[in-house]
Each structure stands twice: as structure tokens, then as C-alpha cells.
C-alpha positions in Angstrom: 158.1 15.4 72.8 154.8 15.4 70.9 154.3 12.9 68.0 154.2 15.7 65.4 157.5 17.1 66.6 159.2 13.7 66.4 157.9 13.1 62.9 159.0 16.6 61.8 162.5 15.9 63.2 162.6 12.7 61.1 161.8 14.6 57.9 164.3 17.4 58.8 167.1 14.8 59.1 166.1 13.5 55.7 166.4 17.0 54.2 169.9 17.7 55.5 171.9 16.1 52.7 173.2 18.6 50.2 174.1 16.0 47.6 172.1 13.3 45.9 173.0 10.0 47.3 173.5 6.9 45.2 170.3 4.9 44.9 171.9 2.2 47.0 171.9 4.7 49.9 168.2 5.5 49.6 164.8 3.8 49.9 162.9 2.8 46.8 159.4 4.3 46.8 158.0 3.4 43.4 158.7 3.4 39.6 158.7 6.9 38.1 156.0 5.7 35.7 153.7 5.2 38.7 153.4 9.0 39.1 151.5 10.7 36.4 151.5 14.5 36.2 148.7 15.8 38.5 147.4 12.2 38.8 147.2 9.7 41.6 149.9 9.7 44.2 151.7 6.7 45.7 151.3 6.1 49.4 154.1 4.7 51.6 155.1 4.6 55.2 158.1 6.1 56.8 159.6 4.9 60.1 161.7 6.6 62.7 162.2 6.8 66.4 159.9 3.8 66.8 157.0 5.4 64.9 155.4 4.7 61.5 153.8 7.6 59.7 151.9 7.6 56.4 153.4 9.5 53.5 152.8 10.0 49.8 154.6 11.0 46.6 153.1 12.9 43.6 154.3 14.4 40.3 153.7 18.1 39.5 155.4 20.3 37.0 157.4 17.4 35.9 159.0 16.8 39.3 158.3 14.4 42.1 157.5 15.6 45.6 156.7 13.7 48.8 155.0 14.7 52.0 153.8 13.2 55.3 150.1 12.4 54.7 148.9 14.7 57.4 146.8 17.8 57.0 148.3 20.9 58.7 144.9 21.9 60.0 144.1 18.7 62.0 146.3 15.6 61.7 144.1 13.7 59.3 145.3 11.9 56.1 144.6 14.0 53.0 143.4 11.5 50.4 139.7 10.8 50.0 140.5 7.4 48.4 144.0 5.9 48.4 146.3 8.0 46.2 143.7 10.8 45.5 145.6 13.9 46.6 144.9 16.4 43.9 141.8 18.6 43.5 139.7 18.0 40.3 141.9 20.4 38.3 145.1 18.7 39.3 146.4 22.1 40.5 146.4 21.7 44.3 146.7 19.0 46.9 143.5 19.0 48.9 142.5 17.6 52.3 139.4 15.6 51.7 138.2 16.2 55.3 138.8 19.9 55.7 139.2 21.3 52.2 142.6 22.8 52.9 144.6 23.4 49.7 148.3 23.0 49.4 150.8 23.9 46.7 152.2 20.6 45.3 155.7 22.0 44.8 156.1 23.3 48.3 153.3 21.9 50.6 152.5 25.6 51.5 148.9 26.3 52.5 147.0 28.0 49.6 143.6 28.2 51.1 141.1 26.8 53.6 141.5 26.1 57.3 145.3 25.4 57.2 145.9 29.2 57.9 149.4 29.4 56.6 150.6 26.1 57.9 152.1 23.6 55.4 152.7 20.0 54.8 155.9 18.3 56.0 158.1 17.7 52.9 160.2 14.6 52.5 163.4 14.4 50.6 162.9 12.4 47.4 164.6 12.1 44.0 164.4 10.2 40.7 167.1 8.0 39.3 167.1 5.3 36.6 163.3 5.4 36.2 162.6 5.0 39.9 161.6 7.3 42.8 163.7 7.2 46.0 163.7 8.8 49.4 167.0 9.7 51.0 167.7 7.9 54.1 168.3 10.0 57.2 
């Protein structure tokens, strides 16, 4: 199985829960205040099946979203400096290497060489002023 398939399966397992778990059953990512609307993201690593992959969380439209830090065009990290995921207008996530644009609320390709492919979304939520990722 290719590395990308394994990491996609990791994130699919994390998305299967239909209910919000208690914070004790999830992994702490950061304080909610660390994520400003359209501002810097918080980088973190996820682990599964013996692999570690870079990921990030951002705030857009008042909600927190998280994705694997991997461009859908070519598997490169998106941020040009740590935490710099948004374009200059704070409207789209942008790959600093390829210029691919992604919708922050879905990870869907909105322009550039990603040609319809999207980012791999991770399952996160906020509770008690903190951002958590559901454990798979």
C-alpha cells in the first residue's frame, strides 16, 4: 500500500465518529486562541501505522479545520514559513511551492495545478477553549 493511501486511511478512521467525543478521548492540538481568523495555522504531527505525517489546523469563518500538510498536486508541505497557510487575502489556503489554492472550509481545490484534487481533512473540534483531534 502506498504511503499516501495509508495516511488517507488514517484520516478516514478519524472521520468515522458521528458524535463529539469527550476531550479526554481526543488529542490536544492547541489553545483556541492560537488560531486567529485567516491567520497563522498551528502545525502538528499525526501518527498511525508506524508513520508520522505533518498536519495543520487553521481558523476560517469562525470554525477550526485541520488537514494533512500535503499539497494534492505533488506531496509537498503547503506553508512557505511555519504556519503560513493562507494567501495574502486570508481567503484560500495556498501551496507555497505550486500555487495551488484550496478552500479552507473543505480542502477542495479552487485553482492552480491541483486539478480538482483536495487536501486530506482531519477530524477536529473545539471544547473549553482548546482544539482537539478525535482519536481513531
